[in-house]
C-alpha positions as CSV (number, residue, x, y, z in Angstrom):
1,M,39.5,-20.3,53.5
2,M,42.5,-18.0,53.2
3,N,42.5,-15.5,50.4
4,S,45.0,-12.8,49.4
5,T,43.9,-10.3,52.0
6,S,47.3,-10.1,53.8
7,S,49.2,-8.1,51.3
8,G,46.7,-5.2,51.1
9,R,47.8,-4.2,47.5
10,A,46.5,-0.9,46.3
11,L,46.8,1.1,43.1
12,L,46.2,4.7,42.6
13,L,43.0,6.2,41.1
14,S,42.5,7.0,37.5
15,A,44.8,9.4,35.6
16,S,42.4,12.4,36.3
17,L,43.4,12.2,40.0
18,L,47.1,11.8,39.7
19,L,48.8,13.8,42.4
20,V,51.9,15.0,40.7
21,G,50.9,15.6,37.1
22,S,52.8,18.7,35.8
23,T,54.3,19.8,39.1
24,A,57.3,21.4,37.6
25,C,55.1,23.8,35.6
26,R,52.7,25.0,38.3
27,H,52.8,28.7,39.0
28,G,50.4,31.3,40.5
29,H,48.7,31.7,43.8
30,R,48.3,28.7,46.1
31,H,45.8,28.6,49.0
32,R,47.3,28.0,52.4
33,V,47.2,24.3,53.4
34,V,47.3,23.0,56.9
35,V,50.0,20.3,57.0
36,V,48.3,17.8,59.2
37,N,51.2,15.4,59.5
38,P,54.4,17.5,59.1
39,T,56.8,14.7,59.8
40,G,55.4,12.4,57.2
41,T,55.2,8.6,57.1
42,V,55.3,5.7,54.7
43,A,52.6,3.5,53.3
44,S,54.0,0.4,55.0
45,D,53.3,1.9,58.4
46,F,49.6,1.1,58.0
47,Q,49.1,-2.5,59.2
48,S,45.7,-2.2,61.1
49,I,42.6,-0.1,61.2
50,A,44.0,1.4,64.4
51,D,47.1,2.6,62.4
52,Y,44.8,4.4,60.0
53,L,42.6,6.0,62.6
54,A,45.7,7.1,64.6
55,D,47.2,9.0,61.7
56,P,46.5,12.7,61.7
57,T,46.1,12.8,57.9
58,V,43.3,10.1,58.0
59,R,41.6,12.0,60.9
60,F,41.8,15.1,58.8
61,L,39.9,13.3,55.9
62,L,37.3,11.8,58.3
63,D,36.6,15.2,59.7
64,R,35.5,16.2,56.2
65,M,33.8,13.0,54.9
66,P,31.6,10.3,56.4
67,R,33.0,7.3,58.3
68,N,30.8,4.2,58.5
69,S,32.1,2.3,61.5
70,G,31.2,-1.1,62.9
71,S,32.3,-4.7,62.9
72,S,29.8,-6.2,60.5
73,P,30.5,-4.5,57.1
74,P,28.7,-5.7,53.9
75,D,30.4,-7.9,51.3
76,V,31.8,-5.2,49.0
77,E,33.6,-7.7,46.6
78,G,33.6,-6.5,43.0
79,E,35.0,-4.2,40.3
80,Y,33.5,-0.7,40.2
81,D,33.4,2.2,37.8
82,A,32.8,5.5,39.7
83,A,32.2,9.1,38.6
84,G,31.7,12.3,40.6
85,V,33.0,15.7,41.4
86,I,35.6,17.1,43.7
87,V,34.1,18.7,46.9
88,R,37.3,19.6,48.7
89,T,40.9,19.8,47.5
90,S,44.3,21.3,48.2
91,I,46.0,19.5,45.3
92,P,47.7,22.1,42.9
93,G,45.9,22.2,39.6
94,T,42.5,20.9,40.9
95,R,39.4,22.8,41.9
96,T,36.2,22.1,43.7
97,G,33.6,21.1,41.1
98,D,36.0,19.4,38.8
99,D,34.8,16.0,37.4
100,V,36.6,12.9,38.5
101,I,36.4,9.2,37.5
102,A,37.7,6.2,39.5
103,D,38.1,2.5,38.6
104,F,38.8,0.3,41.5
105,C,38.3,-3.3,42.8
106,F,37.6,-4.8,46.2
107,G,38.4,-8.4,47.1
108,T,36.3,-10.6,49.4
109,P,36.6,-9.4,53.0
110,S,38.1,-11.7,55.5
111,A,37.2,-10.3,58.9
112,S,38.2,-6.7,58.5
113,S,40.9,-7.3,55.9
114,L,40.5,-7.2,52.1
115,E,42.4,-6.5,48.9
116,V,42.1,-3.1,47.1
117,L,43.1,-2.5,43.5
118,V,42.8,0.9,42.0
119,Q,43.9,1.2,38.4
120,D,47.1,3.2,37.7
121,P,50.5,2.0,36.4
122,S,52.6,4.4,38.6
123,V,51.7,2.6,41.8
124,V,54.0,0.2,43.7
125,D,52.8,-2.2,46.4
126,A,54.5,-0.6,49.5
127,G,53.4,-3.3,52.0
128,A,50.4,-1.6,53.5
129,R,47.3,-3.6,54.5
130,S,43.8,-2.6,53.5
131,F,40.7,-2.9,55.8
132,V,37.0,-2.5,55.8
133,E,34.6,-1.6,58.6
134,G,30.8,-0.8,58.7
135,S,27.4,-2.3,59.4
136,G,24.4,-3.2,57.4
137,D,24.9,-1.8,53.9
138,D,27.2,1.0,55.0
139,F,31.0,0.7,54.9
140,T,34.4,2.4,54.9
141,V,37.5,1.0,53.3
142,Y,41.1,2.1,54.2
143,T,44.1,1.6,52.0
144,A,47.6,3.0,51.5
145,F,50.3,2.8,48.8
146,K,53.1,4.7,47.1
147,S,53.0,6.2,43.7
148,V,56.3,6.8,41.8
149,Q,55.9,9.5,39.3
150,S,58.2,11.6,37.0
151,T,58.0,15.4,36.8
152,D,58.2,17.4,33.6
153,I,61.9,18.0,34.1
154,G,62.8,14.3,34.5
155,T,63.1,14.0,38.3
156,T,61.2,11.5,40.3
157,C,58.7,12.0,43.2
158,E,57.6,9.1,45.4
159,I,54.2,9.8,46.9
160,H,53.0,7.8,50.0
161,E,49.2,8.2,50.0
162,V,46.1,7.0,51.9
163,N,42.7,6.5,50.3
164,V,39.5,6.2,52.2
165,F,36.2,5.0,50.6
166,S,32.9,5.5,52.4
167,A,29.7,4.4,50.7
168,T,26.4,2.5,50.9
169,R,26.1,-0.8,48.9
170,E,22.8,-1.0,47.1
171,A,20.8,-4.2,46.4
172,D,22.1,-4.3,42.8
173,G,25.7,-4.1,43.9
174,S,26.2,-0.4,43.0
175,L,27.5,2.1,45.5
176,S,25.7,5.3,46.5
177,D,26.8,8.2,48.7
178,L,30.4,7.2,47.7
179,F,33.0,9.6,49.1
180,I,36.6,9.0,48.2
181,G,39.3,10.8,50.2
182,Q,42.9,10.9,49.2
183,A,45.8,12.4,51.2
184,I,49.5,12.5,51.1
185,V,51.2,11.1,54.2
186,G,54.8,11.2,52.9
187,L,57.0,12.5,50.1
188,V,60.4,11.4,48.9
189,G,62.4,13.1,46.1
190,D,61.6,16.1,43.9
191,C,57.9,16.6,44.5
192,A,57.8,20.3,43.5
193,S,54.8,22.1,45.1
194,L,53.2,19.0,46.7
195,L,53.0,18.9,50.5
196,V,52.5,16.3,53.1
197,G,48.9,16.8,54.1
198,D,47.7,17.7,50.6
199,F,44.3,16.1,50.1
200,Q,41.3,15.6,47.8
201,I,37.8,14.5,48.6
202,S,35.2,13.6,45.9
203,E,31.6,12.7,46.0
204,N,30.6,9.9,43.6
205,A,28.4,7.1,42.5
206,A,29.7,3.7,41.3
207,D,28.4,0.8,39.2
208,R,29.5,-2.7,39.9
209,V,30.8,-3.9,36.6
210,G,32.3,-7.3,37.5
211,G,33.5,-9.7,40.1
212,S,36.6,-9.3,42.2
213,C,39.9,-8.8,40.3
214,F,41.6,-11.1,42.8
215,D,42.0,-14.8,42.8
216,E,39.9,-15.8,45.8
217,E,40.9,-19.5,45.8
218,P,44.6,-19.7,46.8
219,G,44.0,-20.5,50.4
220,T,42.2,-23.8,50.0
221,G,44.9,-25.7,52.0
222,P,48.4,-25.7,53.4
223,G,51.5,-25.4,51.2
224,D,52.8,-28.6,52.7
225,P,50.2,-31.4,52.4
226,R,51.5,-32.9,55.7
227,D,50.3,-29.7,57.6
228,V,47.1,-28.0,58.6
229,L,46.4,-24.4,57.5
230,V,45.4,-22.5,60.7
231,E,43.6,-19.1,60.3
232,V,43.2,-16.9,63.3
233,E,40.8,-14.0,63.3
234,N,41.3,-11.4,66.0
235,A,38.0,-9.5,66.4
236,L,39.4,-7.5,69.3
237,V,40.9,-4.0,69.2
238,V,44.2,-4.9,70.8
239,D,47.1,-7.2,69.6
240,L,46.7,-10.9,70.2
241,L,49.4,-13.6,70.8
242,V,48.7,-17.1,69.7
243,F,50.7,-20.0,71.2
244,L,50.9,-23.6,70.0
245,D,50.6,-26.5,72.4
246,D,52.9,-25.9,75.4
247,D,55.2,-23.4,73.7
248,T,56.2,-20.4,75.8
249,E,57.1,-18.4,72.7
250,P,54.2,-17.2,70.6
251,T,53.6,-18.7,67.1
252,L,51.7,-15.7,65.8
253,L,51.0,-12.1,66.5
254,V,47.6,-11.0,65.1
255,G,46.9,-7.2,65.0
256,P,43.7,-5.6,66.1
257,E,40.7,-6.6,64.0
258,S,42.9,-8.6,61.7
259,V,43.4,-12.2,60.3
260,E,46.7,-14.1,60.2
261,A,47.5,-17.7,59.3
262,F,50.2,-20.3,59.9
263,E,50.8,-24.0,59.1
264,T,51.5,-26.8,61.6
265,R,51.4,-30.6,61.9
266,P,48.0,-32.1,62.8
267,G,47.1,-32.9,66.4
268,F,47.9,-29.4,67.8
269,A,46.1,-27.2,70.3
270,I,46.2,-23.4,70.5
271,F,45.8,-20.9,73.3
272,F,45.9,-17.1,73.2
273,E,46.3,-14.0,75.2
274,T,45.9,-10.3,74.4
275,L,48.6,-7.7,74.8
276,Q,47.6,-4.8,77.0
277,P,47.9,-1.3,75.5
278,V,50.8,0.7,77.0
279,A,50.0,4.1,78.7
280,G,53.6,5.1,79.0
281,Q,56.5,4.2,81.4
282,D,57.0,4.7,85.1
283,D,60.0,6.3,86.7
284,D,61.9,3.0,86.4
285,G,61.2,2.7,82.7
286,N,58.6,-0.1,83.2
287,D,55.5,-0.1,80.9
288,L,52.3,1.1,82.4
289,L,49.8,-1.5,81.1
290,M,46.1,-0.7,80.6
291,G,43.2,-3.2,81.2
292,E,43.2,-6.9,81.7
293,I,44.6,-9.8,79.7
294,V,42.0,-11.7,77.8
295,S,43.1,-15.3,77.4
296,G,41.8,-18.8,76.7
297,Q,42.5,-22.1,75.0
298,F,40.8,-24.3,72.4
299,P,40.4,-28.1,72.6
300,A,42.9,-30.3,70.7
301,D,42.4,-29.8,67.0
302,V,41.3,-32.9,65.0
303,T,41.7,-31.4,61.4
304,A,43.4,-33.9,59.1
305,A,46.7,-33.2,57.2
306,G,46.0,-31.1,54.2
307,G,43.0,-29.4,55.7
308,A,42.3,-26.0,57.0
309,I,40.7,-24.6,60.2
310,A,39.7,-21.2,61.3
311,Y,39.6,-19.8,64.8
312,A,37.9,-16.6,65.9
313,I,38.9,-14.7,69.0
314,E,36.1,-12.5,70.3
315,N,35.2,-10.7,73.5
316,R,33.6,-13.9,74.9
317,V,35.8,-16.6,76.5
318,G,33.8,-19.5,77.8
319,D,31.1,-17.9,80.0
320,D,33.1,-14.7,80.5
321,F,32.5,-11.5,78.6
322,F,34.9,-8.6,78.4
323,F,34.4,-5.1,77.1
324,A,36.7,-2.4,75.7
325,P,35.6,1.2,76.6
326,L,36.7,3.6,73.9
327,P,36.7,7.1,75.5
328,V,36.3,10.2,73.4
329,N,37.5,13.2,75.5
330,R,35.4,16.2,74.5
331,K,36.5,18.1,77.6
332,S,39.1,20.9,77.4
333,F,41.5,19.1,79.8
334,D,43.2,15.8,80.2
335,I,41.3,12.9,81.8
336,F,42.0,9.4,83.1
337,A,39.7,6.4,83.6
338,V,38.9,4.0,86.4
339,T,36.9,0.9,85.3
340,N,34.7,-1.4,87.4
341,A,34.9,0.6,90.6
342,G,33.0,-0.9,93.5
343,V,33.3,-4.5,92.1
344,D,35.7,-7.0,93.6
345,V,37.3,-8.4,90.4
346,P,40.2,-10.9,90.9
347,G,43.5,-9.4,89.7
348,Y,42.5,-5.8,90.4
349,P,44.6,-3.9,92.9
350,D,43.8,-3.6,96.6
351,P,41.6,-2.5,98.3
352,P,38.8,-4.6,96.8
353,G,36.4,-2.6,94.7
354,S,39.0,0.1,93.9
355,G,38.6,-0.5,90.2
356,L,41.3,-0.6,87.6
357,D,43.1,2.8,86.9
358,C,44.2,3.1,83.3
359,Q,47.3,5.0,84.6
360,C,46.9,7.1,81.4
361,S,46.3,10.7,80.5
362,M,43.9,11.3,77.6
363,A,44.2,14.7,76.1
364,P,41.1,16.3,74.4
365,S,40.5,14.5,71.1
366,L,37.8,13.9,68.4
367,D,38.9,10.3,68.2
368,P,38.5,7.4,70.7
369,Y,41.3,6.0,72.9
370,V,41.9,2.3,73.3
371,I,42.5,1.7,77.0
372,G,42.2,-2.1,77.0
373,Y,39.7,-4.8,77.9
374,Y,37.9,-5.3,81.3
375,S,35.6,-7.9,82.9
376,Y,32.0,-7.3,81.9
377,D,29.8,-10.3,82.6
378,A,31.4,-13.3,84.4
379,P,29.6,-15.7,86.6
380,G,30.3,-15.1,90.3
381,I,32.5,-12.1,89.6
382,I,30.7,-9.3,87.8
383,R,27.3,-8.7,86.1
384,A,26.8,-6.4,83.1
385,D,24.9,-3.9,85.2
386,Q,27.8,-3.7,87.6
387,A,30.4,-2.8,84.9
388,N,31.2,0.9,85.0
389,V,33.8,3.5,83.8
390,R,34.5,6.6,85.7
391,F,36.5,9.6,84.4
392,F,38.6,12.1,86.4
393,R,40.5,15.3,85.7
394,V,44.2,14.5,85.6
395,S,45.2,17.8,87.3
396,D,43.2,17.5,90.5
397,G,41.5,14.1,90.5
398,R,38.0,15.5,90.4
399,E,35.4,13.2,88.8
400,V,33.9,14.6,85.6
401,D,31.8,11.7,84.2
402,V,30.6,8.2,84.9
403,F,29.1,5.5,82.7
404,Q,27.2,2.6,84.2
405,G,26.5,-0.7,82.5
406,P,24.9,-2.6,80.9
407,F,26.4,-1.2,77.7
408,N,25.4,-1.8,74.1
409,L,28.5,-3.5,73.1
410,E,29.6,-4.0,69.5
411,A,29.4,-7.7,68.5
412,A,32.6,-9.7,68.6
413,S,34.9,-6.8,69.5
414,G,33.0,-5.9,72.7
415,T,33.7,-2.2,72.2
416,V,31.6,0.7,73.4
417,T,32.3,4.3,72.6
418,L,31.9,6.7,75.6
419,L,31.6,10.4,74.9
420,V,33.1,12.4,77.8
421,E,31.5,15.8,77.3
């Protein structure tokens, strides 16, 4: 059933962690802060986990606190009271070792989406979406919002902020090893000594004090009783287009690791195809597309009017499996990838067995790149032990690393992280 995960509402932490406070009155020495995102951004820019992970401010936080990745997070639904201490901060007026408290609420996850509510009246829902990842009992939640606050001299500061929660859910519902990272990604107005890139990280423990603060029942059926409510979960790490019947225009765009829904009359059928990531443009201005298109169709739907149906798009289509290599370039130079070299895969360029060049240039990075999906295990075409990814230096084409299947793929998403060291 659909819940209210699509809006991704978020409210700021408790008053002890307000980021403006008495900004007009701060004086004295300020430690130098590295502004990790000098151009700034707004909360509504965060519409997928990929958006969060691509943001330099979020990467700055994750370099200094745990990240619990994975596609099977625990059910973190509930209201929590947390207490802890600041372990890192650049916020004026705060210090390492200061006590903090936080009261927040998580909704029931739907795929990777969920609602986040953190108590503070200064916060406005800015249109960001909230997400959870993890595996077993370990998870990380990403959310963003804007806080409109007044300074002591009567002016207004609009703070666009990300929050990252990483913790372990215990059997009694409490949270241990809870790290909460906050960072400013954008500022509008008179914000005194605050800077884009200012951050705070605290280490906490939290008790589950109640159920979700959100109404988890609104998605029991379509708004129009003559329709069917159709929910589409995209477990892949690329955008997905959903088409209805024989339409040539897509009915729905579903972001990476996200869930979207629409309503339609009964008796429909849907088919889907992924959008290939873009490496850049060629000399004629055409997009350089990475990877293959993952596509498929479902049988005609038989759900009656007034009902609801959920479809999940994963890395398996029929008998064919696809994988998404996620390179992490730990070298000191730019690299590119060639996937499935030596295998004659239909649709790959000539000569047969040449593999599929990403046509990209991946600079050194601590974070993985998304270079698309590729055939992994398909009857008569490729076996898992034939799948491979080779990496080359951009400057001279010299091979620097190779990874040979079978790979330990993440369930549903089909991803595998490859460290090029």
